[in-house]
C-alpha positions as CSV (number, residue, x, y, z in Angstrom):
1,M,-0.4,0.3,-0.3
2,S,1.2,3.5,-0.9
3,K,2.4,6.0,2.1
4,Q,-1.0,8.2,0.8
5,S,-3.5,5.7,1.5
6,N,-1.7,5.0,5.0
7,S,-2.5,8.4,5.1
8,W,-6.3,8.5,4.5
9,L,-6.5,4.8,6.3
10,W,-5.0,6.9,9.6
11,T,-7.2,9.7,9.1
12,F,-10.7,8.1,8.1
13,K,-9.7,5.5,12.0
14,M,-8.8,7.9,13.9
15,A,-12.0,10.5,12.7
16,W,-13.8,7.3,13.3
17,R,-12.3,6.8,17.2
18,D,-12.6,9.9,17.6
19,S,-16.8,10.4,17.0
20,R,-17.5,7.7,19.3
21,S,-19.1,9.5,22.1
22,N,-21.0,11.3,19.5
23,R,-21.8,9.4,16.9
24,S,-25.5,10.0,16.7
25,K,-24.7,13.9,15.9
26,L,-21.6,11.4,13.3
27,F,-24.4,10.0,11.5
28,L,-27.0,13.2,11.5
29,F,-24.8,14.8,9.8
30,M,-24.1,12.4,6.8
31,A,-28.2,11.8,6.8
32,A,-27.4,16.1,6.0
33,I,-25.1,15.1,3.5
34,I,-26.7,12.9,1.5
35,V,-30.1,14.6,2.1
36,G,-28.4,18.6,0.7
37,V,-26.2,15.9,-2.6
38,A,-29.5,14.7,-3.2
39,A,-31.9,17.8,-3.4
40,Q,-28.5,19.0,-5.5
41,V,-28.3,17.0,-8.0
42,A,-33.1,16.3,-8.0
43,I,-32.8,20.2,-8.5
44,T,-30.9,20.9,-11.2
45,S,-32.6,17.0,-13.4
46,F,-36.0,19.0,-12.7
47,R,-34.0,22.1,-14.1
48,A,-32.3,20.2,-16.9
49,N,-35.9,18.6,-17.9
50,L,-38.1,22.2,-17.4
51,N,-35.8,23.6,-19.9
52,E,-36.1,20.9,-22.1
53,S,-40.0,20.8,-22.5
54,I,-40.0,24.6,-22.6
55,E,-37.3,24.1,-25.2
56,S,-39.5,21.3,-27.5
57,Q,-42.7,23.4,-26.8
58,A,-41.8,26.1,-27.6
59,K,-40.8,25.7,-31.2
60,E,-43.8,23.6,-32.0
61,L,-46.0,27.2,-31.0
62,L,-43.8,29.1,-32.9
63,G,-44.4,26.4,-36.0
64,A,-48.1,26.2,-35.7
65,D,-48.3,29.7,-36.6
66,L,-46.7,28.8,-40.1
67,E,-48.8,29.2,-43.4
68,V,-47.5,27.5,-46.5
69,E,-49.2,28.5,-48.9
């Protein structure tokens, strides 16, 4: 294992050991991070879908006024 991998492993082990007394706060914090990231992904996805839908409907509406003689 590389020295950097050992450093990350050591850091994780120390953080886990230090969190023993406040494990419930740690899990609450992790849940808040997960919910925040999920909300950000959902909002971004919704925005992209909404923009795509508006653009396609605008193209249909603008094309509906054309008359070819």
